[in-house]
N, CA, C and O atoms as CSV, one atom per row, in Angstrom:
chain,resi,resn,atom,element,x,y,z
A,1,UNK,N,N,13.971,35.437,4.071
A,1,UNK,CA,C,14.241,34.777,2.944
A,1,UNK,C,C,14.477,33.006,3.280
A,1,UNK,O,O,14.853,32.376,4.269
A,2,UNK,N,N,14.137,32.719,2.211
A,2,UNK,CA,C,13.487,31.229,2.895
A,2,UNK,C,C,15.260,30.586,2.644
A,2,UNK,O,O,15.993,31.138,1.824
A,3,UNK,N,N,15.724,29.406,3.461
A,3,UNK,CA,C,16.352,28.361,3.554
A,3,UNK,C,C,16.656,27.806,2.172
A,3,UNK,O,O,15.660,27.887,1.452
A,4,UNK,N,N,17.936,27.155,1.442
A,4,UNK,CA,C,18.073,26.776,0.643
A,4,UNK,C,C,17.810,25.162,0.981
A,4,UNK,O,O,18.213,24.460,1.909
A,5,UNK,N,N,17.131,24.932,0.058
A,5,UNK,CA,C,17.082,23.024,1.131
A,5,UNK,C,C,18.382,22.460,0.218
A,5,UNK,O,O,18.396,21.391,0.828
A,6,UNK,N,N,19.075,22.363,-0.388
A,6,UNK,CA,C,20.096,22.013,-1.154
A,6,UNK,C,C,21.715,22.302,-1.498
A,6,UNK,O,O,22.658,21.523,-1.638
A,7,UNK,N,N,21.661,23.130,-1.539
A,7,UNK,CA,C,22.713,23.969,-1.538
A,7,UNK,C,C,23.410,23.854,-3.165
A,7,UNK,O,O,24.607,23.854,-3.453
A,8,UNK,N,N,22.431,23.774,-3.927
A,8,UNK,CA,C,22.592,23.825,-5.375
A,8,UNK,C,C,21.642,24.395,-5.989
A,8,UNK,O,O,20.546,23.879,-6.209
A,9,UNK,N,N,22.071,25.763,-6.387
A,9,UNK,CA,C,21.714,26.551,-7.083
A,9,UNK,C,C,20.018,26.535,-7.915
A,9,UNK,O,O,19.057,27.095,-7.389
A,10,UNK,N,N,19.917,25.767,-9.311
A,10,UNK,CA,C,19.278,24.905,-10.445
A,10,UNK,C,C,18.198,24.153,-9.273
A,10,UNK,O,O,17.009,24.405,-9.469
A,11,UNK,N,N,18.552,23.162,-7.953
A,11,UNK,CA,C,17.193,22.562,-6.676
A,11,UNK,C,C,16.715,23.759,-6.445
A,11,UNK,O,O,15.582,24.037,-6.838
A,12,UNK,N,N,17.459,24.639,-5.796
A,12,UNK,CA,C,17.279,25.552,-4.971
A,12,UNK,C,C,15.746,26.655,-5.791
A,12,UNK,O,O,14.708,27.048,-5.258
A,13,UNK,N,N,16.176,26.809,-6.986
A,13,UNK,CA,C,15.256,27.775,-7.501
A,13,UNK,C,C,14.343,26.944,-8.231
A,13,UNK,O,O,13.671,27.581,-9.042
A,14,UNK,N,N,14.126,25.762,-8.187
A,14,UNK,CA,C,12.774,24.884,-8.128
A,14,UNK,C,C,12.497,25.464,-6.772
A,14,UNK,O,O,11.723,26.318,-6.341
A,15,UNK,N,N,13.177,24.885,-6.395
A,15,UNK,CA,C,12.453,25.353,-4.602
A,15,UNK,C,C,11.653,26.371,-4.525
A,15,UNK,O,O,10.566,26.266,-3.956
A,16,UNK,N,N,12.035,27.417,-5.040
A,16,UNK,CA,C,11.352,28.811,-4.835
A,16,UNK,C,C,9.986,28.934,-5.987
A,16,UNK,O,O,8.890,29.482,-5.876
A,17,UNK,N,N,10.425,28.396,-6.761
A,17,UNK,CA,C,8.906,28.278,-7.973
A,17,UNK,C,C,7.936,27.309,-8.058
A,17,UNK,O,O,7.009,27.341,-8.868
A,18,UNK,N,N,8.160,26.298,-7.100
A,18,UNK,CA,C,7.060,24.984,-6.667
A,18,UNK,C,C,5.709,25.298,-6.320
A,18,UNK,O,O,4.674,24.649,-6.470
A,19,UNK,N,N,5.999,26.800,-5.663
A,19,UNK,CA,C,4.725,26.661,-5.176
A,19,UNK,C,C,3.329,27.492,-6.205
A,19,UNK,O,O,2.212,27.805,-5.793
A,20,UNK,N,N,3.876,27.664,-7.552
A,20,UNK,CA,C,3.462,28.258,-8.453
A,20,UNK,C,C,3.409,27.559,-9.814
A,20,UNK,O,O,2.929,28.068,-10.827
A,21,UNK,N,N,3.990,26.251,-9.726
A,21,UNK,CA,C,3.839,25.359,-10.922
A,21,UNK,C,C,2.655,24.914,-10.818
A,21,UNK,O,O,2.454,24.590,-11.988
A,22,UNK,N,N,1.686,24.653,-10.245
A,22,UNK,CA,C,0.624,23.842,-10.113
A,22,UNK,C,C,-0.502,24.429,-11.037
A,22,UNK,O,O,-1.482,23.881,-11.543
A,23,UNK,N,N,-0.041,25.731,-11.092
A,23,UNK,CA,C,-1.162,26.906,-11.792
A,23,UNK,C,C,-1.079,27.007,-13.661
A,23,UNK,O,O,-1.811,27.613,-14.444
A,24,UNK,N,N,0.330,25.995,-13.945
A,24,UNK,CA,C,0.446,25.443,-14.820
A,24,UNK,C,C,-0.174,24.155,-15.895
A,24,UNK,O,O,0.018,23.950,-17.094
A,25,UNK,N,N,-1.025,23.391,-14.812
A,25,UNK,CA,C,-1.524,22.316,-15.391
A,25,UNK,C,C,-3.166,22.379,-15.175
A,25,UNK,O,O,-3.800,22.937,-14.280
A,26,UNK,N,N,-3.642,21.587,-16.342
A,26,UNK,CA,C,-5.063,21.386,-15.688
A,26,UNK,C,C,-5.530,20.563,-14.401
A,26,UNK,O,O,-6.433,21.062,-13.729
A,27,UNK,N,N,-5.088,19.571,-14.082
A,27,UNK,CA,C,-4.962,19.213,-13.431
A,27,UNK,C,C,-4.927,19.270,-12.330
A,27,UNK,O,O,-4.399,20.343,-12.037
A,28,UNK,N,N,-5.373,18.339,-10.861
A,28,UNK,CA,C,-4.457,18.186,-9.676
A,28,UNK,C,C,-3.207,17.637,-9.801
A,28,UNK,O,O,-3.042,16.686,-10.565
A,29,UNK,N,N,-2.076,18.210,-9.004
A,29,UNK,CA,C,-0.569,17.287,-9.246
A,29,UNK,C,C,-0.501,17.816,-7.862
A,29,UNK,O,O,-1.070,18.761,-7.316
A,30,UNK,N,N,0.414,16.881,-7.424
A,30,UNK,CA,C,1.528,17.007,-6.531
A,30,UNK,C,C,2.561,16.539,-6.696
A,30,UNK,O,O,2.713,15.443,-7.237
A,31,UNK,N,N,3.944,17.609,-6.065
A,31,UNK,CA,C,5.331,17.926,-7.093
A,31,UNK,C,C,6.400,17.782,-6.191
A,31,UNK,O,O,6.422,18.846,-5.574
A,32,UNK,N,N,7.264,17.084,-5.789
A,32,UNK,CA,C,8.224,16.983,-4.966
A,32,UNK,C,C,9.750,17.510,-5.527
A,32,UNK,O,O,9.819,17.865,-6.703
A,33,UNK,N,N,10.617,17.542,-4.917
A,33,UNK,CA,C,12.060,17.869,-5.324
A,33,UNK,C,C,13.071,16.778,-4.661
A,33,UNK,O,O,13.162,16.686,-3.437
A,34,UNK,N,N,13.754,16.035,-5.461
A,34,UNK,CA,C,14.505,15.181,-4.733
A,34,UNK,C,C,16.236,14.815,-5.151
A,34,UNK,O,O,16.473,14.570,-6.334
A,35,UNK,N,N,17.139,14.800,-4.357
A,35,UNK,CA,C,18.074,14.265,-4.803
A,35,UNK,C,C,18.083,13.384,-5.447
A,35,UNK,O,O,17.019,12.920,-5.857
A,36,UNK,N,N,19.281,12.832,-5.771
A,36,UNK,CA,C,19.546,11.875,-6.134
A,36,UNK,C,C,19.342,10.323,-5.239
A,36,UNK,O,O,19.596,9.162,-5.558
A,37,UNK,N,N,18.822,10.883,-4.117
A,37,UNK,CA,C,18.337,9.160,-2.792
A,37,UNK,C,C,17.363,9.761,-2.319
A,37,UNK,O,O,16.746,8.850,-1.767
A,38,UNK,N,N,16.668,10.901,-2.121
A,38,UNK,CA,C,15.983,11.401,-1.049
A,38,UNK,C,C,14.588,12.488,-1.402
A,38,UNK,O,O,14.785,13.478,-2.106
A,39,UNK,N,N,13.801,12.318,-1.086
A,39,UNK,CA,C,12.896,13.551,-1.036
A,39,UNK,C,C,13.465,14.871,-0.720
A,39,UNK,O,O,13.823,14.618,0.430
A,40,UNK,N,N,13.666,15.593,-0.831
A,40,UNK,CA,C,13.898,17.196,-0.146
A,40,UNK,C,C,12.898,18.018,0.079
A,40,UNK,O,O,12.927,18.872,0.965
A,41,UNK,N,N,11.739,17.789,-0.861
A,41,UNK,CA,C,10.421,18.773,-0.207
A,41,UNK,C,C,9.263,18.405,-1.111
A,41,UNK,O,O,9.246,18.275,-2.335
A,42,UNK,N,N,8.567,18.307,-0.462
A,42,UNK,CA,C,6.866,17.464,-1.092
A,42,UNK,C,C,5.902,18.705,-0.867
A,42,UNK,O,O,5.673,19.514,0.032
A,43,UNK,N,N,5.459,18.436,-2.144
A,43,UNK,CA,C,3.950,19.642,-2.125
A,43,UNK,C,C,2.796,18.666,-2.438
A,43,UNK,O,O,2.875,18.111,-3.534
A,44,UNK,N,N,1.762,18.373,-1.679
A,44,UNK,CA,C,1.062,17.529,-2.100
A,44,UNK,C,C,-0.661,18.107,-2.340
A,44,UNK,O,O,-1.107,18.815,-1.437
A,45,UNK,N,N,-1.465,17.833,-3.390
A,45,UNK,CA,C,-2.978,18.113,-3.537
A,45,UNK,C,C,-3.615,17.304,-2.381
A,45,UNK,O,O,-3.317,16.508,-1.491
A,46,UNK,N,N,-4.498,17.863,-2.827
A,46,UNK,CA,C,-5.678,17.016,-1.933
A,46,UNK,C,C,-5.695,15.786,-2.608
A,46,UNK,O,O,-5.126,14.790,-2.158
A,47,UNK,N,N,-6.294,15.802,-3.625
A,47,UNK,CA,C,-6.669,14.945,-4.704
A,47,UNK,C,C,-5.417,13.454,-4.924
A,47,UNK,O,O,-5.713,12.260,-4.979
A,48,UNK,N,N,-4.184,14.013,-5.000
A,48,UNK,CA,C,-3.013,13.065,-5.237
A,48,UNK,C,C,-2.048,13.532,-3.736
A,48,UNK,O,O,-1.091,14.304,-3.663
A,49,UNK,N,N,-2.525,12.971,-2.971
A,49,UNK,CA,C,-1.248,12.980,-2.013
A,49,UNK,C,C,-0.108,11.935,-1.753
A,49,UNK,O,O,-0.239,10.790,-1.320
A,50,UNK,N,N,0.861,12.487,-2.058
A,50,UNK,CA,C,1.917,11.085,-2.150
A,50,UNK,C,C,2.451,10.708,-0.820
A,50,UNK,O,O,2.896,11.435,0.069
A,51,UNK,N,N,2.330,9.568,-0.862
A,51,UNK,CA,C,2.553,9.169,0.767
A,51,UNK,C,C,4.070,9.348,0.926
A,51,UNK,O,O,4.533,8.210,1.002
A,52,UNK,N,N,4.702,9.929,0.980
A,52,UNK,CA,C,6.128,10.050,1.666
A,52,UNK,C,C,6.073,11.179,2.034
A,52,UNK,O,O,5.113,11.925,1.840
A,53,UNK,N,N,7.465,11.566,2.828
A,53,UNK,CA,C,8.079,12.058,3.705
A,53,UNK,C,C,9.464,13.267,3.381
A,53,UNK,O,O,10.536,12.704,3.161
A,54,UNK,N,N,9.488,14.293,3.354
A,54,UNK,CA,C,11.244,14.875,3.277
A,54,UNK,C,C,11.766,13.974,4.331
A,54,UNK,O,O,11.446,13.714,5.491
A,55,UNK,N,N,12.996,13.464,3.223
A,55,UNK,CA,C,14.055,12.490,3.803
A,55,UNK,C,C,13.723,11.088,3.311
A,55,UNK,O,O,14.683,10.462,2.862
A,56,UNK,N,N,13.007,10.721,3.312
A,56,UNK,CA,C,12.193,9.281,2.542
A,56,UNK,C,C,13.073,8.924,1.490
A,56,UNK,O,O,13.241,9.923,0.791
A,57,UNK,N,N,13.887,7.685,0.942
A,57,UNK,CA,C,14.431,7.265,-0.099
A,57,UNK,C,C,13.326,7.375,-0.835
A,57,UNK,O,O,12.229,7.129,-0.334
A,58,UNK,N,N,13.453,7.739,-2.055
A,58,UNK,CA,C,13.078,7.535,-3.667
A,58,UNK,C,C,12.955,5.807,-3.685
A,58,UNK,O,O,13.861,5.019,-3.414
A,59,UNK,N,N,11.316,5.426,-4.155
A,59,UNK,CA,C,11.069,4.100,-4.087
A,59,UNK,C,C,11.892,3.538,-5.610
A,59,UNK,O,O,12.188,4.211,-6.597
A,60,UNK,N,N,12.098,2.141,-5.365
A,60,UNK,CA,C,12.968,1.816,-6.297
A,60,UNK,C,C,12.242,1.338,-7.948
A,60,UNK,O,O,12.762,1.488,-9.054
A,61,UNK,N,N,10.741,0.668,-7.574
A,61,UNK,CA,C,9.676,0.638,-8.336
A,61,UNK,C,C,9.051,1.694,-9.311
A,61,UNK,O,O,8.380,1.402,-10.301
A,62,UNK,N,N,9.379,3.026,-8.875
A,62,UNK,CA,C,8.668,4.177,-9.405
A,62,UNK,C,C,9.575,5.295,-10.468
A,62,UNK,O,O,10.774,5.570,-10.447
A,63,UNK,N,N,8.862,5.617,-11.057
A,63,UNK,CA,C,9.333,6.388,-12.645
A,63,UNK,C,C,10.565,7.583,-11.987
A,63,UNK,O,O,11.610,7.422,-12.617
A,64,UNK,N,N,10.677,8.460,-11.150
A,64,UNK,CA,C,11.683,9.080,-10.240
A,64,UNK,C,C,12.711,7.954,-10.031
A,64,UNK,O,O,13.774,8.179,-10.608
A,65,UNK,N,N,12.656,6.811,-9.356
A,65,UNK,CA,C,13.927,6.032,-9.471
A,65,UNK,C,C,14.461,6.134,-10.975
A,65,UNK,O,O,15.585,6.537,-11.278
A,66,UNK,N,N,13.714,5.809,-11.652
A,66,UNK,CA,C,14.273,5.144,-13.306
A,66,UNK,C,C,14.771,6.070,-14.011
A,66,UNK,O,O,15.644,5.915,-14.865
A,67,UNK,N,N,14.267,7.055,-13.710
A,67,UNK,CA,C,14.766,8.519,-14.013
A,67,UNK,C,C,15.914,8.688,-13.990
A,67,UNK,O,O,16.681,8.860,-14.937
A,68,UNK,N,N,16.234,8.630,-12.293
A,68,UNK,CA,C,17.604,8.920,-11.573
A,68,UNK,C,C,18.639,7.888,-12.119
A,68,UNK,O,O,19.789,8.282,-12.310
A,69,UNK,N,N,18.203,6.189,-12.463
A,69,UNK,CA,C,18.476,5.271,-12.893
A,69,UNK,C,C,19.406,5.513,-14.241
A,69,UNK,O,O,20.589,5.221,-14.419
A,70,UNK,N,N,18.378,6.201,-15.202
A,70,UNK,CA,C,18.182,6.092,-16.617
A,70,UNK,C,C,19.195,7.495,-17.069
A,70,UNK,O,O,20.285,7.283,-17.602
A,71,UNK,N,N,18.799,8.674,-16.844
A,71,UNK,CA,C,18.974,9.949,-17.130
A,71,UNK,C,C,17.855,9.702,-17.828
A,71,UNK,O,O,18.134,10.855,-18.157
A,72,UNK,N,N,16.996,9.427,-18.324
A,72,UNK,CA,C,15.698,9.777,-19.074
A,72,UNK,C,C,14.489,10.159,-18.807
A,72,UNK,O,O,14.008,9.549,-17.852
A,73,UNK,N,N,13.675,11.090,-19.380
A,73,UNK,CA,C,12.166,11.145,-19.086
A,73,UNK,C,C,11.350,9.983,-19.143
A,73,UNK,O,O,11.130,9.456,-20.234
A,74,UNK,N,N,10.894,9.541,-18.126
A,74,UNK,CA,C,9.937,8.301,-17.945
A,74,UNK,C,C,8.785,8.651,-18.146
A,74,UNK,O,O,8.640,9.859,-17.959
A,75,UNK,N,N,7.801,8.074,-18.477
A,75,UNK,CA,C,6.254,8.197,-18.139
A,75,UNK,C,C,5.869,6.982,-18.240
A,75,UNK,O,O,6.015,6.255,-19.222
A,76,UNK,N,N,5.144,6.607,-16.782
A,76,UNK,CA,C,4.578,5.140,-16.621
A,76,UNK,C,C,3.261,5.277,-15.365
A,76,UNK,O,O,3.053,6.097,-14.471
A,77,UNK,N,N,2.700,4.303,-15.730
A,77,UNK,CA,C,1.824,3.984,-14.667
A,77,UNK,C,C,2.733,3.568,-13.109
A,77,UNK,O,O,3.737,2.899,-12.866
A,78,UNK,N,N,1.883,4.267,-12.387
A,78,UNK,CA,C,3.131,3.996,-10.853
A,78,UNK,C,C,1.934,3.452,-9.894
A,78,UNK,O,O,0.884,4.002,-9.562
A,79,UNK,N,N,2.640,1.761,-9.460
A,79,UNK,CA,C,1.674,1.094,-8.784
A,79,UNK,C,C,1.217,1.698,-7.541
A,79,UNK,O,O,2.183,1.941,-6.817
A,80,UNK,N,N,0.072,2.039,-7.010
A,80,UNK,CA,C,-0.973,1.633,-5.708
A,80,UNK,C,C,0.226,1.323,-4.560
A,80,UNK,O,O,0.044,2.013,-3.557
A,81,UNK,N,N,1.093,0.679,-4.496
A,81,UNK,CA,C,1.874,0.367,-3.355
A,81,UNK,C,C,2.732,1.485,-3.034
A,81,UNK,O,O,2.855,1.883,-1.876
A,82,UNK,N,N,3.533,2.185,-4.356
A,82,UNK,CA,C,4.256,2.877,-4.063
A,82,UNK,C,C,3.855,4.092,-3.296
A,82,UNK,O,O,4.793,4.605,-2.685
A,83,UNK,N,N,2.605,4.730,-3.163
A,83,UNK,CA,C,2.516,5.984,-2.902
A,83,UNK,C,C,0.982,6.471,-2.073
A,83,UNK,O,O,0.555,7.549,-1.661
A,84,UNK,N,N,0.374,4.852,-2.091
A,84,UNK,CA,C,-0.874,4.708,-2.027
A,84,UNK,C,C,-2.069,5.440,-2.503
A,84,UNK,O,O,-3.053,5.703,-1.812
A,85,UNK,N,N,-1.891,5.750,-3.772
A,85,UNK,CA,C,-2.812,5.520,-4.669
A,85,UNK,C,C,-2.386,5.250,-6.407
A,85,UNK,O,O,-1.202,5.493,-6.638
A,86,UNK,N,N,-3.283,4.744,-7.715
A,86,UNK,CA,C,-2.242,4.986,-8.518
A,86,UNK,C,C,-2.318,6.244,-9.444
A,86,UNK,O,O,-3.376,6.872,-9.420
A,87,UNK,N,N,-1.557,6.571,-10.058
A,87,UNK,CA,C,-1.493,7.576,-11.098
A,87,UNK,C,C,-0.233,7.426,-12.184
A,87,UNK,O,O,0.816,6.806,-12.007
A,88,UNK,N,N,-0.572,8.039,-13.140
A,88,UNK,CA,C,0.847,7.996,-14.442
A,88,UNK,C,C,1.220,9.471,-14.098
A,88,UNK,O,O,0.705,10.554,-13.822
A,89,UNK,N,N,2.306,8.919,-14.263
A,89,UNK,CA,C,3.885,9.736,-13.648
A,89,UNK,C,C,4.374,9.812,-15.213
A,89,UNK,O,O,5.466,10.305,-15.495
């Protein structure tokens, strides 16, 4: 049995489906699960490796930070300085 990553039922459910989510997309994707402050799980693909580790704080300049802060869906260009490569999120 897999260990829970958060103790939150919904987040733990995402953890269970995380390995299967890339098949829903046409392009390579990297995924992460974060709480309100830090990374709980990261699933990188070779084409888009996020330069973050489990336990790292969510960077303040990124879309994830803005989504957490506002509660809104955020789509923006993420600068290379945050994760080592530029991409749209």
